[in-house]
C-alpha positions in Angstrom: 0.1 -3.3 -15.0 -1.2 -6.4 -16.6 0.0 -7.1 -20.3 1.0 -3.2 -21.3 1.1 -2.6 -25.1 2.1 1.1 -24.1 2.9 2.9 -21.1 2.4 6.8 -20.6 2.4 9.0 -17.6 -0.9 8.4 -16.2 -2.4 5.4 -18.1 -1.2 2.3 -20.0 -2.9 0.6 -23.1 -3.4 -3.3 -23.3 -5.5 -5.3 -25.2 -9.4 -5.6 -24.2 -10.3 -8.6 -22.5 -13.7 -10.3 -21.7 -13.0 -8.9 -17.9 -13.4 -5.5 -19.7 -16.7 -6.3 -21.4 -18.4 -7.8 -18.2 -17.1 -4.9 -16.3 -18.3 -1.4 -16.9 -17.3 -1.3 -20.7 -20.8 -2.0 -21.8 -22.4 0.5 -19.7 -20.3 3.4 -21.1 -22.1 2.9 -24.4 -25.6 3.0 -23.2 -25.0 6.4 -21.4 -26.4 9.5 -23.1 -23.9 11.8 -22.2 -20.8 9.5 -23.4 -22.4 8.5 -26.4 -23.6 12.1 -27.7 -21.1 12.6 -30.3 -20.5 8.7 -31.3 -22.2 8.1 -34.8 -23.4 4.5 -34.3 -24.6 4.3 -30.6 -27.9 5.1 -30.4 -29.1 1.6 -29.3 -28.6 0.4 -25.9 -25.8 -1.9 -25.0 -25.4 -5.0 -22.9 -22.8 -7.4 -21.9 -23.5 -10.0 -24.7 -23.6 -7.3 -27.1 -20.0 -5.8 -25.7 -18.6 -9.4 -25.8 -19.5 -9.9 -29.3 -17.7 -6.6 -30.3 -14.7 -7.8 -28.3 -14.8 -11.3 -30.2 -15.1 -9.5 -33.4 -11.7 -7.8 -33.2 -9.8 -10.5 -35.4 -9.0 -8.6 -38.5 -6.1 -6.0 -39.0 -8.5 -3.0 -40.2 -9.3 -2.1 -36.5 -7.1 -1.9 -33.4 -8.8 -1.4 -30.1 -7.1 -1.2 -26.7 -8.2 -0.7 -23.0 -7.3 2.4 -21.4 -6.1 1.3 -17.7 -4.9 3.8 -14.9 -1.6 3.0 -13.8 -2.3 4.1 -10.3 -5.1 1.4 -9.5 -5.2 -0.7 -12.8 -8.6 0.8 -13.4 -9.9 0.1 -16.7 -11.4 3.8 -17.3 -11.8 3.8 -21.4 -11.1 2.4 -25.0 -8.9 4.0 -27.7 -8.5 2.9 -31.2 -7.6 3.3 -34.8 -10.4 2.3 -37.1 -10.6 2.2 -41.2 -6.9 1.1 -41.1 -5.7 1.0 -44.9 -2.4 -0.6 -45.3 -2.1 0.3 -48.7 -2.2 4.2 -48.5 -1.2 3.9 -44.7 -4.0 5.9 -42.9 -6.4 5.3 -40.1 -8.9 6.9 -38.1 -8.4 7.5 -34.1 -11.1 7.3 -31.7 -11.2 7.4 -27.9 -13.8 7.0 -25.4 -13.2 7.8 -21.5 -16.2 6.1 -20.2 -15.6 6.5 -16.3 -16.8 10.0 -15.7 -14.3 10.9 -13.1 -11.4 10.4 -15.3 -13.0 12.1 -18.6 -11.2 15.3 -18.5 -7.4 16.3 -18.1 -4.4 14.2 -18.4 -6.2 10.5 -18.8 -7.3 11.3 -22.4 -4.6 13.3 -23.5 -2.2 10.3 -22.4 -4.3 8.2 -23.9 -4.7 10.0 -27.2 -1.1 10.8 -27.5 0.0 7.2 -27.2 -2.7 6.1 -29.8 -0.8 8.5 -32.4 2.7 7.2 -31.5 1.2 3.6 -32.2 -0.3 4.8 -35.5 2.8 6.8 -36.5 5.7 4.8 -34.9 4.3 1.0 -34.3 2.3 0.7 -37.4 4.0 3.0 -39.5 0.9 4.8 -40.8 1.8 8.3 -42.6 -2.2 9.8 -42.0 -4.7 10.0 -39.1 -8.0 11.4 -40.2 -10.6 12.8 -37.9 -14.3 13.5 -38.3 -16.2 15.4 -35.2 -19.4 17.2 -35.0 -19.0 20.9 -34.8 -20.5 21.4 -31.5 -17.9 18.7 -30.0 -15.4 20.7 -27.8 -13.5 17.9 -26.4 -12.6 16.4 -29.8 -12.0 20.1 -31.2 -9.6 20.5 -28.4 -7.5 17.3 -29.2 -7.3 18.2 -32.9 -5.8 21.7 -31.9 -3.4 20.5 -29.0 -2.4 18.0 -31.4 -2.0 20.2 -34.4 -4.3 18.4 -36.8 -5.0 20.7 -40.1 -8.8 21.1 -40.8 -9.6 20.2 -44.1 -13.2 21.2 -44.4 -16.7 20.5 -43.3 -19.9 18.6 -44.3 -22.8 21.1 -43.6 -25.6 19.8 -41.7 -24.6 16.1 -41.7 -25.2 14.8 -38.3 -28.3 14.9 -36.2 -27.2 16.4 -32.4 -29.8 17.9 -29.9 -32.7 18.1 -32.1 -30.9 19.9 -34.8 -28.3 19.2 -37.9 -24.9 20.1 -37.6 -21.6 20.1 -39.7 -19.0 17.2 -39.4 -15.7 18.9 -39.3 -12.8 16.9 -41.1 -8.9 17.2 -40.4 -5.9 15.2 -40.6 -2.4 14.9 -38.9 0.5 13.8 -41.0 3.2 11.9 -39.7 6.0 14.3 -40.4 4.2 17.0 -38.9 3.8 14.9 -36.0 7.3 13.7 -35.4 8.6 17.5 -35.8 6.6 18.1 -32.4 7.3 14.5 -30.9 10.8 13.5 -31.7 11.3 9.5 -31.1 
């Protein structure tokens, strides 16, 4: 393991590196399947653009961490907290597993579980918010698994697969999370 920030059962989280940006990371954000539900990924990506993104991560309103397998130290994705509001203590979690053979199952759950722990325990946030396309089954599964509360929907807000669909809004509060995950 290289400079772990948090260690799970199958993956660990660490600060992203230039080596990550110059590896496969930039390709994930050009892949149509990977980017299908990402709101701001309609343009092709490049190594230079990924390096620029990495270098822009200097303020405290966003935390991005690399997801790396424990077994073979392979960078397989990124997980993060965006729109961190330090006054009201909330943030928006996100996860992308870019390496296709790792997309389903334990790797996603392990990394997502850790970013919630980072949000609620290490950063002392009180709420994480979720926004997802109604047809995004993977994100819906994570919200159900981690016991998010659905707040509502914005009707026909997002354009996916040639049609507009609803944006589902949810939240998870620290108190509810701690009841299920005693620390």
